[in-house]
Backbone atoms as SQL, in Angstrom:
CREATE TABLE atoms (id INTEGER PRIMARY KEY, chain TEXT, resi INTEGER, resn TEXT, atom TEXT, x REAL, y REAL, z REAL);
INSERT INTO atoms VALUES
  (1, 'A', 1, 'MET', 'N', 14.850, 183.211, 68.911),
  (2, 'A', 1, 'MET', 'CA', 14.790, 183.230, 70.360),
  (3, 'A', 1, 'MET', 'C', 14.507, 181.811, 70.875),
  (4, 'A', 2, 'LYS', 'N', 15.332, 181.324, 71.750),
  (5, 'A', 2, 'LYS', 'CA', 15.153, 179.999, 72.330),
  (6, 'A', 2, 'LYS', 'C', 14.313, 180.108, 73.600),
  (7, 'A', 3, 'TYR', 'N', 13.375, 179.212, 73.739),
  (8, 'A', 3, 'TYR', 'CA', 12.523, 179.191, 74.924),
  (9, 'A', 3, 'TYR', 'C', 13.370, 178.691, 76.086),
  (10, 'A', 4, 'ASN', 'N', 13.464, 179.482, 77.137),
  (11, 'A', 4, 'ASN', 'CA', 14.268, 179.127, 78.296),
  (12, 'A', 4, 'ASN', 'C', 13.471, 178.166, 79.178),
  (13, 'A', 5, 'LEU', 'N', 13.741, 176.883, 79.006),
  (14, 'A', 5, 'LEU', 'CA', 12.994, 175.860, 79.718),
  (15, 'A', 5, 'LEU', 'C', 13.930, 175.151, 80.690),
  (16, 'A', 6, 'ASP', 'N', 13.689, 175.343, 81.963),
  (17, 'A', 6, 'ASP', 'CA', 14.509, 174.739, 83.007),
  (18, 'A', 6, 'ASP', 'C', 13.673, 173.674, 83.717),
  (19, 'A', 7, 'LEU', 'N', 13.823, 172.438, 83.255),
  (20, 'A', 7, 'LEU', 'CA', 13.014, 171.353, 83.816),
  (21, 'A', 7, 'LEU', 'C', 13.303, 171.132, 85.294),
  (22, 'A', 8, 'GLU', 'N', 14.543, 171.352, 85.706),
  (23, 'A', 8, 'GLU', 'CA', 14.868, 171.197, 87.122),
  (24, 'A', 8, 'GLU', 'C', 14.125, 172.230, 87.969),
  (25, 'A', 9, 'GLN', 'N', 14.034, 173.463, 87.461),
  (26, 'A', 9, 'GLN', 'CA', 13.306, 174.511, 88.184),
  (27, 'A', 9, 'GLN', 'C', 11.807, 174.191, 88.234),
  (28, 'A', 10, 'ILE', 'N', 11.277, 173.706, 87.125),
  (29, 'A', 10, 'ILE', 'CA', 9.858, 173.322, 87.098),
  (30, 'A', 10, 'ILE', 'C', 9.606, 172.209, 88.107),
  (31, 'A', 11, 'ALA', 'N', 10.501, 171.217, 88.143),
  (32, 'A', 11, 'ALA', 'CA', 10.356, 170.112, 89.099),
  (33, 'A', 11, 'ALA', 'C', 10.372, 170.642, 90.525),
  (34, 'A', 12, 'LYS', 'N', 11.256, 171.595, 90.784),
  (35, 'A', 12, 'LYS', 'CA', 11.345, 172.176, 92.125),
  (36, 'A', 12, 'LYS', 'C', 10.052, 172.921, 92.476),
  (37, 'A', 13, 'GLU', 'N', 9.554, 173.725, 91.525),
  (38, 'A', 13, 'GLU', 'CA', 8.329, 174.497, 91.766),
  (39, 'A', 13, 'GLU', 'C', 7.132, 173.585, 92.009),
  (40, 'A', 14, 'LEU', 'N', 7.083, 172.480, 91.281),
  (41, 'A', 14, 'LEU', 'CA', 5.946, 171.564, 91.399),
  (42, 'A', 14, 'LEU', 'C', 6.153, 170.507, 92.483),
  (43, 'A', 15, 'ASP', 'N', 7.354, 170.472, 93.046),
  (44, 'A', 15, 'ASP', 'CA', 7.729, 169.461, 94.033),
  (45, 'A', 15, 'ASP', 'C', 7.578, 168.058, 93.453),
  (46, 'A', 16, 'PHE', 'N', 8.091, 167.901, 92.220),
  (47, 'A', 16, 'PHE', 'CA', 8.092, 166.621, 91.508),
  (48, 'A', 16, 'PHE', 'C', 9.525, 166.195, 91.267),
  (49, 'A', 17, 'ASP', 'N', 9.708, 164.915, 90.973),
  (50, 'A', 17, 'ASP', 'CA', 11.004, 164.432, 90.515),
  (51, 'A', 17, 'ASP', 'C', 11.233, 164.920, 89.093),
  (52, 'A', 18, 'LEU', 'N', 12.497, 165.111, 88.734),
  (53, 'A', 18, 'LEU', 'CA', 12.842, 165.559, 87.385),
  (54, 'A', 18, 'LEU', 'C', 12.301, 164.592, 86.334),
  (55, 'A', 19, 'GLU', 'N', 12.394, 163.309, 86.605),
  (56, 'A', 19, 'GLU', 'CA', 11.909, 162.306, 85.649),
  (57, 'A', 19, 'GLU', 'C', 10.405, 162.458, 85.412),
  (58, 'A', 20, 'ASP', 'N', 9.664, 162.773, 86.469),
  (59, 'A', 20, 'ASP', 'CA', 8.220, 162.977, 86.329),
  (60, 'A', 20, 'ASP', 'C', 7.924, 164.197, 85.468),
  (61, 'A', 21, 'VAL', 'N', 8.681, 165.259, 85.673),
  (62, 'A', 21, 'VAL', 'CA', 8.479, 166.473, 84.876),
  (63, 'A', 21, 'VAL', 'C', 8.826, 166.222, 83.416),
  (64, 'A', 22, 'GLU', 'N', 9.887, 165.469, 83.177),
  (65, 'A', 22, 'GLU', 'CA', 10.247, 165.140, 81.790),
  (66, 'A', 22, 'GLU', 'C', 9.128, 164.359, 81.115),
  (67, 'A', 23, 'MET', 'N', 8.542, 163.408, 81.832),
  (68, 'A', 23, 'MET', 'CA', 7.439, 162.629, 81.281),
  (69, 'A', 23, 'MET', 'C', 6.210, 163.506, 81.045),
  (70, 'A', 24, 'LEU', 'N', 5.899, 164.359, 82.021),
  (71, 'A', 24, 'LEU', 'CA', 4.756, 165.268, 81.864),
  (72, 'A', 24, 'LEU', 'C', 4.960, 166.221, 80.703),
  (73, 'A', 25, 'MET', 'N', 6.198, 166.669, 80.490),
  (74, 'A', 25, 'MET', 'CA', 6.492, 167.578, 79.382),
  (75, 'A', 25, 'MET', 'C', 6.279, 166.867, 78.044),
  (76, 'A', 26, 'GLU', 'N', 6.678, 165.596, 77.975),
  (77, 'A', 26, 'GLU', 'CA', 6.447, 164.829, 76.746),
  (78, 'A', 26, 'GLU', 'C', 4.950, 164.703, 76.464),
  (79, 'A', 27, 'VAL', 'N', 4.178, 164.391, 77.503),
  (80, 'A', 27, 'VAL', 'CA', 2.722, 164.264, 77.352),
  (81, 'A', 27, 'VAL', 'C', 2.124, 165.609, 76.941),
  (82, 'A', 28, 'PHE', 'N', 2.588, 166.684, 77.587),
  (83, 'A', 28, 'PHE', 'CA', 2.100, 168.020, 77.238),
  (84, 'A', 28, 'PHE', 'C', 2.371, 168.326, 75.775),
  (85, 'A', 29, 'LEU', 'N', 3.601, 168.082, 75.323),
  (86, 'A', 29, 'LEU', 'CA', 3.964, 168.405, 73.943),
  (87, 'A', 29, 'LEU', 'C', 3.139, 167.601, 72.945),
  (88, 'A', 30, 'GLU', 'N', 2.899, 166.352, 73.253),
  (89, 'A', 30, 'GLU', 'CA', 2.096, 165.509, 72.369),
  (90, 'A', 30, 'GLU', 'C', 0.675, 166.058, 72.241),
  (91, 'A', 31, 'SER', 'N', 0.059, 166.371, 73.380),
  (92, 'A', 31, 'SER', 'CA', -1.320, 166.883, 73.325),
  (93, 'A', 31, 'SER', 'C', -1.350, 168.312, 72.773),
  (94, 'A', 32, 'ALA', 'N', -0.330, 169.106, 73.088),
  (95, 'A', 32, 'ALA', 'CA', -0.293, 170.489, 72.582),
  (96, 'A', 32, 'ALA', 'C', -0.186, 170.507, 71.072),
  (97, 'A', 33, 'LYS', 'N', 0.610, 169.598, 70.507),
  (98, 'A', 33, 'LYS', 'CA', 0.732, 169.543, 69.041),
  (99, 'A', 33, 'LYS', 'C', -0.609, 169.199, 68.402),
  (100, 'A', 34, 'GLU', 'N', -1.317, 168.244, 68.993),
  (101, 'A', 34, 'GLU', 'CA', -2.644, 167.888, 68.476),
  (102, 'A', 34, 'GLU', 'C', -3.605, 169.062, 68.611),
  (103, 'A', 35, 'ASN', 'N', -3.605, 169.687, 69.782),
  (104, 'A', 35, 'ASN', 'CA', -4.515, 170.809, 70.019),
  (105, 'A', 35, 'ASN', 'C', -4.183, 172.007, 69.141),
  (106, 'A', 36, 'ILE', 'N', -2.891, 172.259, 68.924),
  (107, 'A', 36, 'ILE', 'CA', -2.514, 173.422, 68.120),
  (108, 'A', 36, 'ILE', 'C', -2.910, 173.202, 66.660),
  (109, 'A', 37, 'ASP', 'N', -2.782, 171.962, 66.171),
  (110, 'A', 37, 'ASP', 'CA', -3.223, 171.656, 64.802),
  (111, 'A', 37, 'ASP', 'C', -4.729, 171.836, 64.673),
  (112, 'A', 38, 'SER', 'N', -5.474, 171.348, 65.663),
  (113, 'A', 38, 'SER', 'CA', -6.933, 171.500, 65.657),
  (114, 'A', 38, 'SER', 'C', -7.336, 172.964, 65.801),
  (115, 'A', 39, 'LEU', 'N', -6.557, 173.714, 66.578),
  (116, 'A', 39, 'LEU', 'CA', -6.838, 175.140, 66.748),
  (117, 'A', 39, 'LEU', 'C', -6.728, 175.874, 65.419),
  (118, 'A', 40, 'LYS', 'N', -5.746, 175.515, 64.620),
  (119, 'A', 40, 'LYS', 'CA', -5.583, 176.157, 63.302),
  (120, 'A', 40, 'LYS', 'C', -6.807, 175.896, 62.437),
  (121, 'A', 41, 'VAL', 'N', -7.301, 174.670, 62.455),
  (122, 'A', 41, 'VAL', 'CA', -8.501, 174.322, 61.683),
  (123, 'A', 41, 'VAL', 'C', -9.698, 175.131, 62.183),
  (124, 'A', 42, 'ALA', 'N', -9.843, 175.236, 63.496),
  (125, 'A', 42, 'ALA', 'CA', -10.955, 175.997, 64.079),
  (126, 'A', 42, 'ALA', 'C', -10.855, 177.479, 63.718),
  (127, 'A', 43, 'ILE', 'N', -9.650, 178.013, 63.733),
  (128, 'A', 43, 'ILE', 'CA', -9.457, 179.426, 63.366),
  (129, 'A', 43, 'ILE', 'C', -9.780, 179.628, 61.889),
  (130, 'A', 44, 'ASP', 'N', -9.299, 178.721, 61.055),
  (131, 'A', 44, 'ASP', 'CA', -9.569, 178.842, 59.615),
  (132, 'A', 44, 'ASP', 'C', -11.058, 178.804, 59.308),
  (133, 'A', 45, 'SER', 'N', -11.833, 178.071, 60.109),
  (134, 'A', 45, 'SER', 'CA', -13.279, 177.992, 59.883),
  (135, 'A', 45, 'SER', 'C', -14.060, 178.949, 60.784),
  (136, 'A', 46, 'ASN', 'N', -13.330, 179.766, 61.555),
  (137, 'A', 46, 'ASN', 'CA', -13.939, 180.746, 62.458),
  (138, 'A', 46, 'ASN', 'C', -14.937, 180.103, 63.422),
  (139, 'A', 47, 'ASN', 'N', -14.577, 178.927, 63.930),
  (140, 'A', 47, 'ASN', 'CA', -15.419, 178.191, 64.872),
  (141, 'A', 47, 'ASN', 'C', -15.028, 178.620, 66.287),
  (142, 'A', 48, 'LEU', 'N', -15.700, 179.651, 66.792),
  (143, 'A', 48, 'LEU', 'CA', -15.325, 180.230, 68.080),
  (144, 'A', 48, 'LEU', 'C', -15.511, 179.267, 69.246),
  (145, 'A', 49, 'ASP', 'N', -16.510, 178.393, 69.173),
  (146, 'A', 49, 'ASP', 'CA', -16.703, 177.417, 70.248),
  (147, 'A', 49, 'ASP', 'C', -15.519, 176.446, 70.315),
  (148, 'A', 50, 'GLU', 'N', -15.081, 175.991, 69.177),
  (149, 'A', 50, 'GLU', 'CA', -13.937, 175.075, 69.124),
  (150, 'A', 50, 'GLU', 'C', -12.643, 175.798, 69.508),
  (151, 'A', 51, 'ILE', 'N', -12.502, 177.035, 69.068),
  (152, 'A', 51, 'ILE', 'CA', -11.339, 177.843, 69.460),
  (153, 'A', 51, 'ILE', 'C', -11.302, 177.961, 70.983),
  (154, 'A', 52, 'TYR', 'N', -12.444, 178.219, 71.573),
  (155, 'A', 52, 'TYR', 'CA', -12.533, 178.335, 73.035),
  (156, 'A', 52, 'TYR', 'C', -12.103, 177.032, 73.704),
  (157, 'A', 53, 'GLN', 'N', -12.665, 175.913, 73.283),
  (158, 'A', 53, 'GLN', 'CA', -12.370, 174.630, 73.927),
  (159, 'A', 53, 'GLN', 'C', -10.886, 174.273, 73.814),
  (160, 'A', 54, 'LEU', 'N', -10.321, 174.462, 72.640),
  (161, 'A', 54, 'LEU', 'CA', -8.914, 174.097, 72.432),
  (162, 'A', 54, 'LEU', 'C', -7.973, 175.024, 73.198),
  (163, 'A', 55, 'SER', 'N', -8.268, 176.317, 73.175),
  (164, 'A', 55, 'SER', 'CA', -7.398, 177.250, 73.895),
  (165, 'A', 55, 'SER', 'C', -7.512, 177.026, 75.401),
  (166, 'A', 56, 'HIS', 'N', -8.694, 176.656, 75.861),
  (167, 'A', 56, 'HIS', 'CA', -8.882, 176.333, 77.281),
  (168, 'A', 56, 'HIS', 'C', -8.006, 175.138, 77.675),
  (169, 'A', 57, 'ALA', 'N', -7.979, 174.116, 76.845),
  (170, 'A', 57, 'ALA', 'CA', -7.173, 172.924, 77.123),
  (171, 'A', 57, 'ALA', 'C', -5.681, 173.269, 77.149),
  (172, 'A', 58, 'ILE', 'N', -5.240, 174.061, 76.187),
  (173, 'A', 58, 'ILE', 'CA', -3.826, 174.455, 76.130),
  (174, 'A', 58, 'ILE', 'C', -3.477, 175.321, 77.332),
  (175, 'A', 59, 'LYS', 'N', -4.365, 176.216, 77.683),
  (176, 'A', 59, 'LYS', 'CA', -4.131, 177.092, 78.839),
  (177, 'A', 59, 'LYS', 'C', -3.916, 176.275, 80.100),
  (178, 'A', 60, 'GLY', 'N', -4.813, 175.354, 80.352),
  (179, 'A', 60, 'GLY', 'CA', -4.735, 174.569, 81.578),
  (180, 'A', 60, 'GLY', 'C', -3.521, 173.670, 81.640),
  (181, 'A', 61, 'SER', 'N', -3.255, 172.953, 80.577),
  (182, 'A', 61, 'SER', 'CA', -2.125, 172.018, 80.599),
  (183, 'A', 61, 'SER', 'C', -0.790, 172.744, 80.681),
  (184, 'A', 62, 'SER', 'N', -0.678, 173.890, 80.031),
  (185, 'A', 62, 'SER', 'CA', 0.579, 174.643, 80.107),
  (186, 'A', 62, 'SER', 'C', 0.737, 175.290, 81.487),
  (187, 'A', 63, 'ALA', 'N', -0.341, 175.764, 82.065),
  (188, 'A', 63, 'ALA', 'CA', -0.260, 176.356, 83.407),
  (189, 'A', 63, 'ALA', 'C', 0.144, 175.304, 84.437),
  (190, 'A', 64, 'ASN', 'N', -0.348, 174.076, 84.265),
  (191, 'A', 64, 'ASN', 'CA', 0.014, 173.000, 85.191),
  (192, 'A', 64, 'ASN', 'C', 1.513, 172.743, 85.213),
  (193, 'A', 65, 'LEU', 'N', 2.190, 173.061, 84.104),
  (194, 'A', 65, 'LEU', 'CA', 3.640, 172.870, 84.016),
  (195, 'A', 65, 'LEU', 'C', 4.391, 174.190, 84.173),
  (196, 'A', 66, 'THR', 'N', 3.704, 175.209, 84.636),
  (197, 'A', 66, 'THR', 'CA', 4.259, 176.559, 84.860),
  (198, 'A', 66, 'THR', 'C', 4.800, 177.194, 83.581),
  (199, 'A', 67, 'LEU', 'N', 4.234, 176.834, 82.444),
  (200, 'A', 67, 'LEU', 'CA', 4.612, 177.427, 81.155),
  (201, 'A', 67, 'LEU', 'C', 3.701, 178.637, 80.914),
  (202, 'A', 68, 'MET', 'N', 3.964, 179.690, 81.670),
  (203, 'A', 68, 'MET', 'CA', 3.020, 180.808, 81.727),
  (204, 'A', 68, 'MET', 'C', 2.965, 181.628, 80.443),
  (205, 'A', 69, 'ASP', 'N', 4.042, 181.694, 79.657),
  (206, 'A', 69, 'ASP', 'CA', 3.971, 182.404, 78.377),
  (207, 'A', 69, 'ASP', 'C', 2.916, 181.765, 77.481),
  (208, 'A', 70, 'ILE', 'N', 2.950, 180.451, 77.411),
  (209, 'A', 70, 'ILE', 'CA', 1.977, 179.715, 76.598),
  (210, 'A', 70, 'ILE', 'C', 0.588, 179.846, 77.209),
  (211, 'A', 71, 'SER', 'N', 0.491, 179.663, 78.505),
  (212, 'A', 71, 'SER', 'CA', -0.801, 179.733, 79.180),
  (213, 'A', 71, 'SER', 'C', -1.463, 181.093, 79.006),
  (214, 'A', 72, 'ASN', 'N', -0.684, 182.157, 79.089),
  (215, 'A', 72, 'ASN', 'CA', -1.258, 183.503, 78.973),
  (216, 'A', 72, 'ASN', 'C', -1.778, 183.801, 77.570),
  (217, 'A', 73, 'ILE', 'N', -1.079, 183.336, 76.546),
  (218, 'A', 73, 'ILE', 'CA', -1.574, 183.527, 75.180),
  (219, 'A', 73, 'ILE', 'C', -2.851, 182.724, 74.983),
  (220, 'A', 74, 'ALA', 'N', -2.838, 181.479, 75.450),
  (221, 'A', 74, 'ALA', 'CA', -4.037, 180.639, 75.337),
  (222, 'A', 74, 'ALA', 'C', -5.203, 181.252, 76.113),
  (223, 'A', 75, 'LYS', 'N', -4.900, 181.836, 77.256),
  (224, 'A', 75, 'LYS', 'CA', -5.945, 182.494, 78.059),
  (225, 'A', 75, 'LYS', 'C', -6.558, 183.664, 77.289),
  (226, 'A', 76, 'ASP', 'N', -5.733, 184.428, 76.595),
  (227, 'A', 76, 'ASP', 'CA', -6.223, 185.546, 75.789),
  (228, 'A', 76, 'ASP', 'C', -7.133, 185.044, 74.665),
  (229, 'A', 77, 'ILE', 'N', -6.708, 183.983, 73.998),
  (230, 'A', 77, 'ILE', 'CA', -7.544, 183.394, 72.943),
  (231, 'A', 77, 'ILE', 'C', -8.848, 182.874, 73.540),
  (232, 'A', 78, 'GLU', 'N', -8.734, 182.169, 74.662),
  (233, 'A', 78, 'GLU', 'CA', -9.914, 181.610, 75.329),
  (234, 'A', 78, 'GLU', 'C', -10.917, 182.714, 75.679),
  (235, 'A', 79, 'HIS', 'N', -10.436, 183.766, 76.312),
  (236, 'A', 79, 'HIS', 'CA', -11.310, 184.872, 76.726),
  (237, 'A', 79, 'HIS', 'C', -12.009, 185.502, 75.518),
  (238, 'A', 80, 'ASN', 'N', -11.234, 185.822, 74.498),
  (239, 'A', 80, 'ASN', 'CA', -11.814, 186.496, 73.332),
  (240, 'A', 80, 'ASN', 'C', -12.794, 185.614, 72.569),
  (241, 'A', 81, 'SER', 'N', -12.491, 184.333, 72.464),
  (242, 'A', 81, 'SER', 'CA', -13.422, 183.448, 71.747),
  (243, 'A', 81, 'SER', 'C', -14.698, 183.229, 72.563),
  (244, 'A', 82, 'ARG', 'N', -14.571, 183.159, 73.883),
  (245, 'A', 82, 'ARG', 'CA', -15.764, 183.012, 74.737),
  (246, 'A', 82, 'ARG', 'C', -16.662, 184.238, 74.605),
  (247, 'A', 83, 'GLU', 'N', -16.042, 185.412, 74.543),
  (248, 'A', 83, 'GLU', 'CA', -16.792, 186.664, 74.427),
  (249, 'A', 83, 'GLU', 'C', -17.204, 186.984, 72.989),
  (250, 'A', 84, 'LYS', 'N', -16.818, 186.090, 72.057),
  (251, 'A', 84, 'LYS', 'CA', -17.122, 186.265, 70.621),
  (252, 'A', 84, 'LYS', 'C', -16.497, 187.544, 70.057),
  (253, 'A', 85, 'ASN', 'N', -15.335, 187.916, 70.615),
  (254, 'A', 85, 'ASN', 'CA', -14.619, 189.099, 70.142),
  (255, 'A', 85, 'ASN', 'C', -13.908, 188.803, 68.826),
  (256, 'A', 86, 'SER', 'N', -13.844, 189.819, 68.003),
  (257, 'A', 86, 'SER', 'CA', -13.143, 189.695, 66.733),
  (258, 'A', 86, 'SER', 'C', -11.709, 190.196, 66.919),
  (259, 'A', 87, 'ILE', 'N', -10.779, 189.246, 67.053),
  (260, 'A', 87, 'ILE', 'CA', -9.361, 189.584, 67.144),
  (261, 'A', 87, 'ILE', 'C', -8.634, 188.790, 66.062),
  (262, 'A', 88, 'ASN', 'N', -7.351, 189.038, 65.921),
  (263, 'A', 88, 'ASN', 'CA', -6.588, 188.266, 64.957),
  (264, 'A', 88, 'ASN', 'C', -6.148, 186.961, 65.621),
  (265, 'A', 89, 'TYR', 'N', -7.018, 185.965, 65.562),
  (266, 'A', 89, 'TYR', 'CA', -6.729, 184.676, 66.179),
  (267, 'A', 89, 'TYR', 'C', -5.528, 184.002, 65.531),
  (268, 'A', 90, 'LEU', 'N', -5.317, 184.244, 64.248),
  (269, 'A', 90, 'LEU', 'CA', -4.195, 183.625, 63.555),
  (270, 'A', 90, 'LEU', 'C', -2.859, 184.098, 64.132),
  (271, 'A', 91, 'ASP', 'N', -2.755, 185.382, 64.442),
  (272, 'A', 91, 'ASP', 'CA', -1.521, 185.897, 65.051),
  (273, 'A', 91, 'ASP', 'C', -1.261, 185.236, 66.404),
  (274, 'A', 92, 'LYS', 'N', -2.308, 185.091, 67.195),
  (275, 'A', 92, 'LYS', 'CA', -2.174, 184.449, 68.501),
  (276, 'A', 92, 'LYS', 'C', -1.791, 182.972, 68.344),
  (277, 'A', 93, 'TYR', 'N', -2.388, 182.323, 67.356),
  (278, 'A', 93, 'TYR', 'CA', -2.050, 180.925, 67.058),
  (279, 'A', 93, 'TYR', 'C', -0.562, 180.804, 66.712),
  (280, 'A', 94, 'ILE', 'N', -0.072, 181.699, 65.894),
  (281, 'A', 94, 'ILE', 'CA', 1.338, 181.670, 65.490),
  (282, 'A', 94, 'ILE', 'C', 2.244, 181.841, 66.712),
  (283, 'A', 95, 'GLU', 'N', 1.866, 182.746, 67.616),
  (284, 'A', 95, 'GLU', 'CA', 2.643, 182.924, 68.852),
  (285, 'A', 95, 'GLU', 'C', 2.678, 181.619, 69.661),
  (286, 'A', 96, 'LEU', 'N', 1.519, 180.985, 69.828),
  (287, 'A', 96, 'LEU', 'CA', 1.443, 179.731, 70.583),
  (288, 'A', 96, 'LEU', 'C', 2.281, 178.643, 69.922),
  (289, 'A', 97, 'LYS', 'N', 2.093, 178.478, 68.632),
  (290, 'A', 97, 'LYS', 'CA', 2.808, 177.434, 67.894),
  (291, 'A', 97, 'LYS', 'C', 4.314, 177.641, 67.998),
  (292, 'A', 98, 'THR', 'N', 4.759, 178.883, 67.884),
  (293, 'A', 98, 'THR', 'CA', 6.182, 179.199, 67.973),
  (294, 'A', 98, 'THR', 'C', 6.752, 178.815, 69.337),
  (295, 'A', 99, 'LEU', 'N', 6.043, 179.164, 70.403),
  (296, 'A', 99, 'LEU', 'CA', 6.515, 178.824, 71.747),
  (297, 'A', 99, 'LEU', 'C', 6.553, 177.316, 71.972),
  (298, 'A', 100, 'ILE', 'N', 5.554, 176.619, 71.496),
  (299, 'A', 100, 'ILE', 'CA', 5.520, 175.162, 71.649),
  (300, 'A', 100, 'ILE', 'C', 6.667, 174.523, 70.862),
  (301, 'A', 101, 'GLU', 'N', 6.919, 175.022, 69.669),
  (302, 'A', 101, 'GLU', 'CA', 8.031, 174.485, 68.869),
  (303, 'A', 101, 'GLU', 'C', 9.369, 174.768, 69.533),
  (304, 'A', 102, 'LYS', 'N', 9.495, 175.896, 70.224),
  (305, 'A', 102, 'LYS', 'CA', 10.749, 176.211, 70.916),
  (306, 'A', 102, 'LYS', 'C', 10.991, 175.238, 72.071),
  (307, 'A', 103, 'ILE', 'N', 9.933, 174.790, 72.716),
  (308, 'A', 103, 'ILE', 'CA', 10.090, 173.794, 73.775),
  (309, 'A', 103, 'ILE', 'C', 10.561, 172.480, 73.166),
  (310, 'A', 104, 'GLU', 'N', 9.968, 172.115, 72.038),
  (311, 'A', 104, 'GLU', 'CA', 10.351, 170.882, 71.372),
  (312, 'A', 104, 'GLU', 'C', 11.824, 170.859, 70.973),
  (313, 'A', 105, 'SER', 'N', 12.340, 172.018, 70.611),
  (314, 'A', 105, 'SER', 'CA', 13.723, 172.094, 70.140),
  (315, 'A', 105, 'SER', 'C', 14.735, 172.122, 71.278),
  (316, 'A', 106, 'ASN', 'N', 14.283, 172.194, 72.512),
  (317, 'A', 106, 'ASN', 'CA', 15.206, 172.183, 73.666),
  (318, 'A', 106, 'ASN', 'C', 15.743, 170.784, 73.919);
């Protein structure tokens, strides 16, 4: 499944120039890759505080670019880690990583 990413539509929604959105998307992808790698480490060590912080960062940055699929998964991880709920964080991580990689491949 290819992530349907319409940068022109995002630019219109945000009232930005297309070039600005392209630059913001590059910055987002760079930080998301770092955060997603760190999130995997936090999940592997069951560090709920770190899981919370990283998912919060991913949630906010993706929402700023109207990437709501990514933001909603990160929000779910953020909520559950804040509440110290036992969920399958690895499955959620895989969903996030997959969506981020689909953006990269566009």
